[in-house]
N, C-alpha and C positions, 0 to 999 in steps of 0.2 A: 505643433512637432508630427511628424507623423507615425505611425505605427514602427515603419523599420528603423527609422529616426531615435526613438524613444529607446529601442533595445541596442543600436550603438551606442547611443548617452550614458545609457547605463553601463552597458560594457566597459568602456573607455572610464568613469569617473568609477565603480565601484563593484563590477565584477572581482576584479582579484581579492579583496579584500573579503567581499561575500562569499566566496569559496573556501579563503582562511576560516572564516566565519564555520561555514558551514562542515569543514571537517573538525572542528572543535566540536559542532552539536553533536555528530554521528559519533565523537569517541567518548562523548560525554553519556550519550542515551546506552551504547555498549554497554559502557561500565557501572552505570545504573542496571541495568538487567544482568548483569552478572552478581550483580550485588543483591539481587533482589527480584531471583527471577520466579516468574509466573506461578509458576508450580510448586514455590515453598511460599506464598502470599497466607494463603490460609492459616500455617504454622508458624506465620511471624507472631513475635512474644510484644506486648505492648510500649514497652521502653526500643523497639528496635522500630515502632513506626510515628511515637509521638514527635508532633514538631517542639523544637525546646531554641526559644530566641537565639544568636549567637551576641554573646559576649564580647565579642575580639580577642578572645582568648584562648577559650574550648569548647570550639563549633563542633555540635551536635553531627554524629554519621546516622543520624536515622533515617527512616524511609523520605517523611515527610520534611523534614528539616534541610535535605539534599535536596529534593525540591526547589524548596524555598530560596535555598541559598545557590544553588546552581544552576537551575533550570534555567536560569534567564539567557543562556547561549542557546537555546533552542525558538523561543521567544518572549518579547517581553511580560511581565507580570501584570504591566498595567497598576492598574489601580485596588487588584485585589487583594484581599485580605488572611491570613493564615487560620481566619475562622471558617475558611472554606474545606478544613481537611478532616472536620465534622470532631473529632477528640484532638485538642491540642493542650499543650501548658506554655500560657503566658507570664507565670510567672512561679510561684510554689506549689499550686494547685495544676490539677488536670479539670478541663472545662468541656463539657458535651455542649455542642452549638449545632444548631439548625433544624431546622422540621422535621426532616426524615427520622433523627434525634432524639425526638419531644416525647416517646413513647417511653425508652428508657428513664427517665426520669436520673436520679445519681449511681444508675447502674451501670459503669464505666466500661466495664468486663463485657457485660451483655451486650453496651454498643457497639464494641470494640471488635467483636466477634460477627457482629451484622455487618461492619461496614468493612471488614476483611472478607466477607463472603460476597459480597455485591461485586467488590475492586475485581477478584475471581474472577466472579462472574461474566462481568463485562468485557476483560482480557482473553476470556478464552474464548467468548463468543465470539467478539470482533476478530479473534485470530482465523477464524472461519468463514469470514465474510458478511457474520450474521450482525447488520447493519441495528436493525430494529431491537437488539438489546442495547442499544445508544438510548434510545427514545425512555427505555423502560428501566432504563438505570434509575437510582432516585437520591443521588448522590449530586454535591453541588456540579453544574454542569461544566465553571471552570475547571474544576481540580478533574471534572472526568475527561474534558479532552486534551487537559497538559497529560492527564496519563498516556492516553490517546499519542499522542506525538513521543511522545518518551520510547513506548512502546512496540509503535510501528512508524519511524520513523520515513521508512521508504513508501509506506502506503500512505499519509497522508500530510498535506501540507501544514508545515510549524506555525499555527497560528490555532488558541485554543477560545478567544472571545469571539461570541457572535457578531459584536457590532466592527471589529476590525478585519473579522472575513468579512462581513456583507461590504465592507468598504473595499476590500481586495479585488473581491468580485466588479463591484462596480469599474472601479477605476481599469478593468481590463474587457468589460462589456461580457461578462457570465451573467447571464439571466439565472433569477432562482427564483423559487416558492418563498417567501417569509415567512408561510408556514408549517412548512414542511424541517425535520429534524434538518440540524445544521450538517453533519456530516455530511448530506448530499451534496448541500453548496461546494464542502471541500473538498469531495472525489472530483466535481464538475470543475474545479477551477485547475485539478492536475491534469484532468482529461482533457481540459483544453491546451493546457502544457506538450503533450503529449502528441496534439495534432499540429505545432506547429512547428517547423522543421530550423527553425534561427534558432530556439532554445528546447529541443526537446531531453537535448542534453543535461538542462541543468538536472540537478536535483530538488527535493522538497522543501529545502531550506534554502537556494541561490533562490528560487522562485517566489518563496516570502519575501528574499530582500527586495527583489527586484517592483513586486506589489507593492512595498513600502515606500520604496524609492518613488513609486509613480504616486502613491497615498500623499506623502510627505510634499512633494513639488505640486502637488494637486492639479496632476495631468490625468486625462482618461483616454483611453486608448480604442479603437474599435478592432477589437481583438478576434473576432470573424473574418476580418480583412486576412489576416495573418494564415488565417486555419486553409492545411493541405485537406482536400476533399477525398477519402480515402475511397469512397465509390469511385470517381471521377477516375481517380488516378488507377485501380484495379483497369475500369475499361480501357484505360489508354494502354498498361502493359499485356490488358488480353488483345488488345489491335494491332500489336505487334505482335506477336505471340502469332496472331492467325494471319500475319502477309508474311512469313517468313516457315512457318513448318506446319508439317498436318497434325492431325490429333494423333493421340497413344503415346504411347510408354515416353518417346522423345521430348515428345512436347511437356510434361510433365516434370521430367527432367530439366528441362531449362525456367520452367516456373519457381520450382524450387531453389534454383538458383538466383534467379530474381527475386525471390520475397526475401532473400539473405541477403540480399543488397540492399534493401533497404528500409522503409520504414516498420514494416510486418515486424523484422528483425528487433529492430530500436526500442517498439512498445513493447516486446514480449521479454528483450534484457533489462526492461526497468520494472517488468510486473515477477519475474522470476529470478534472473542474475544467476541462474544457476540452473542443473540438469532438474527438473521437477520430479525425475525418477530416482536418482540415485547422487545427486548433489555434486555433478563435477561444476565445477567454477571460471572451469580456462575459458571466454571466452570466446575464444577461437576455435574451440571444439565442439561452440554450442547451434545447434541447428534449430531456426525455426519450424516447428511445424504444426502444418494444419491439422486440424479435427474432422474436421466436414473437408473432404478435399476440397480442392479449388477448382477442378471440372461439374463439381457438382452444387456448387455453391450460388448462388442469386450475387448480384454485384457488390450490394449492401455487405454482403456475408466474407467476402476473398480477403480485405485487410484488418476484420472486426476482431480486435484482440483477444477477446472470446473465444475465439474459433482456433484459437494457438496453443501448444507448450512447447517451453524451451527443453530441448534434450540435447543428451550426448550422440555421436552419432550411429551409436549401439541399441540403443533404446525409441531412436526417431525411427530407424529399420522395422524396427519389429514393430513397433504403433503404425507406421506407416501401408506396412503388409497385415498388418490385423492381427498378426501374432498375439497382442494385449490389448486389452482396454482397459474402462475403469467403469464403478457404476458411481451413481448420486453422492457416494460419498469419501468417492476418492480412493475406494479399494480397489484394487489393482485387480482383472481377470485375466487368466492368462488360455491360450490356446489348447487344446488337446493335443494338437499339433508339435509342440515343444515337450519334449519326453524330459522326465527326470535328468537327465546325464548334461542333455542340454541348457536347461534350465538353468545350471550350475556354471556352464562356461558362459551363457547371455548374460549372469548378473541377473535372473529374474525370481525373485521370490514372490509367496503371497501375502509376506506380512508389509508390502511395499506399498504406500499410497503416495497422490499427489493431492494439494490444496486447490481445491474449486472454488468461482465464484459463478454465482448462480447463475451466469449468462455464460457458461459453458455447457451447460449442464443439458441444453438442449442441443448443442453440436456434440456431445456425448451422447445421444442418444441415439442420433443417425447415426454415429461411429460404429454402435454395438450392433446395429439390424444391419448396417449398409460394408462394412469395413471390418469389421472381427470374423475369425475363421469361427466358427462354433458350429459342430460339428452335431 
């Protein structure tokens, strides 16, 4: 079966159901985050954390019980057991399990305080794209990645066990280093999806169902055959522009229109889904804004998703013209060319920040040095 036929077959057989399940998965993640926000994890009480077996009559709504009972809508539990949570209540007694807790002996409270801090640190660091924090995290691997798919469902494909993730990558031909932390395989799988026009509008849950469908049917495809080379695409856009336009403001304006009709904007919508600065989330108002201007980019940089922000028209214009920029921590830098009165009218304050990926920092360094209006 060809690569395109595999996609069509999945769409005919499973896409409608996959989208329905995806909606349920994201709904569960949203509800769970509201019930257990990251900022409150360190103050969680033991009874609010403990896994308690479901007896069919009085289900526990604790942190671990809900993950065990309800999170299967995101990805299968497979053969994992409740002891992955470290502290659990298999009967009337509380048990401490796992090498990472063995130093606590019978000190349940001490072990619990340790667990809360580990979970809080993991989720906070990953929220800032520090993926090495996953490698350094000491809790059970399956639990680690289950937490990430619940708290960051837009960032990671919904699969938490390493063997299954490897199988998914094999099914679509995404290569990986088995010695590398599995998060990078997960990100590579999502990046592959984003580079395939036919499926780049699928969310991480639907992508998981597609990979699972391939795996269960023992189908392997050459995923590279579906990939659109953004470097080649950027060169094509440049060639078309050069045939019709001269250099200057007119060309840059047309570039802005072209990139906001294509793959670059689609990728940024997946990455941010709202204005990076103010949170406007009406997609019809959002603009794909290059950090390093198109005219200054190498071909590989022109449609690199790390070289872009999604912004409302107001903040796009300010950033594009150099009135604002950001430091390597994502904190806004405001040019002295905007006085206090106009800052109010333009909705610009010194408290504003953007979430940065590591790849964006080199482009921001260029923006600060060459675009930002720094007197």
